[in-house]
N, C-alpha and C positions, 0 to 999 in steps of 0.2 A: 492113349493115343495111338493110332498107329505111325509111326515117322514111317516120312517119306511119300504118305496117301495125298493123292491132289482131288481137287474138286473144289464145292460153293460154302462159304462158311456165313454165319449170320451173327451178329452183335447187339445185345440184347441191354437196355440198359431197364431193369425192374419188368415189366410186362411188355413192352414196347419195344419193336425193331428201331438198332440203331442204324447199323452198318450194314451193307452185305458185301463181298468179296469174292477173290476167287484165287485158286493158291496152286503150284505146284507143291508144296509142302504147306498141308496145312498145319502143322506142329508147329514148324518157323512163324508160320504167318501170325498167328494166335498170340506166339510168345515175340514178336515182335510186336504186335498192337499192347500191349503192358508196357510198351517205353514211351511211343509214338505220340502225335496229337489227339491219339483216340483214350487214350490210357485211363483219365478221369470220368470216357463217357459209358464206361460200358460195364455190366455187372457177369452177365453168364454169355452164354453163345453156344449155338448147334452147330454140325460139321454134314456134310452131304456128300461120301465120297462117291466118284465118278471115274469109272473105269474108263469109258471109252470119251476121249477131250474132244472128236472133231466140232462138238456144239458146245461145247463150256461156255464159250463167249457169250454165246444168244441165248442160253440161260441166263447166264450171268447178267443181262440187257432186258430180259425178260422181269427179270424178278425186280431192277433197278425200276423198268417202269409202269408195273404195278403195284410197288408197294411204296415207294419214293421214301427211301430211308432218310431221315435229315443229315445224317453225318456223309455221304456221300455227293459229294460235290458233281457228279456226271450222274447222269441219268439214266443210262444206257440209247446205247443204237444199235439198228442191226442194218447189217451190210445194203441187204439187198430192200431193203425196206425203202417204201414209196408211200407219200401223202395224196391218200386218194380224195382228202376232202375238195380242191377247185372238180378233179371228175365229177364229184357228186352232187357237187352247187348248180352245175352245167346241166348236168342231164334233169337235175328238178326245176330248175328255170323254164326250159324246153318243154316238160311237161307241162307245167302251167301255163307256157306260152301259149301253146298247144288248145288246151281248156280256156284258154278265156277268148281265144277268137275265133270256136267252134261257139262257148254262151253267149255271150255279145254281138255274133254276124246278123247282121240287121236289125240291133236296136241302137237307141238314140242314146247317145250318153254326150254326160257335161262336163266342160274342159276344166279343168280345177284353176288354172291362171287366169284365161281370156272368159270364162263364162260361157262360152260358144257353143253352140250347140254341131256337133261334131256326128254323118254318120258313119259308122265301124263297116266296112265293105270286105271281101275276100277276094281280092284281084290276080292271083292266082303267082306260084312261085316266080321273082325274078332274075334268081340268082342261076346259075349253074356251079361254079364252086362256091363254099364247100356246101351240102345241104345241110338248113338249119331253121328252126325256129325263130329265133333273137339272136343277137347277137354282138359286141360293145361297137361303137365304131369312135372314133375321135377326128378332130381337126385342129389346128393351129390358127387363130389370127391373130393378128396384132403380137405376137409372141405370148398368146396366150392359149391353152389348150381347152380343148372344148370335148365334155362324154357324151355321149346318147347311145340310144339304143335303137337296132334297127331289124325289122320283123321280116322273113322273105318275104313279103310281099310288097317291101316296099316302103313301108309306114317307117316313122321312125318318133321315139318319145323321146325330148329332149325336155327338163324342167317340165315336169309333172304333167305337161302337151303332148297330144300327139299328131303329128303333121303327117297330110297325105303324102309326102316324097322327101324324099335328103335333101331338094333345093328348098323346099317350102320352111324346111326344119334351121341349113343352111341360111338364108334368107333373115329367118328370127335371129341366129348368132349374130351376123352382119347388119342388124338393128335396120331391117327396111331394105335393102340392100339387092338389086338381084344377081341368085348365086346358081353355080352348076353344082349341083350338093354332091353330083356323080364324084367330080374329078377334088371337088372340097372337101368331101370325107375321104377319112381310109378304113383301113379296114386288116385284122389281121389273115392270111388265106392259109391252105393247109397247109402249108410249109413253116406259117407261123412268122410270114414275112409282111410288114407294114404294106400295104397297096392301095391304091386311087381305087373307090369302089365299081368305079366302069370297069374296072380288067376283071370283073365276078362277076359283072352283068350278065343275064341270057341274053342272046341276040347282036 
């Protein structure tokens, strides 16, 4: 083993990967693992000498994320990594919503809760910002938070029912009391701030 070499190393227990790490001095690090908490958990090792160290930490993080060695307490983190799952799920929901509107336009649907027949109609886009197929909205009433989904034509889906307007959905939340849904419900604007529906309504 060349003294003073830097790179990534792997510890194995028989044929199973146990631990992955990086070191500026591979020889000293392996010797250290003969005495530390890992000493009785590995039987042999492999070394990967890296001449350029610009991305050595990222390489270690990738290995940890892919292999998940049981001896590593940390699973690796990339500096500029971004969780794309929320964005992906939002795109999927928007695509599905557009397809449903087209599929059921003019079709008679049965409400899952009230068993009341409703007709789905495309009323046209009612919002100026942001442009969306559907978005989450919320309202606070008597100290309790209520959540729903609003479509770009103004219809609201709340607890399995499809209401013709935010006011109709708000009226349901308030047990039949007349409600101005455009001020009752709130939505996140393009800056991520929670605002009344009326502030992004067209016209």
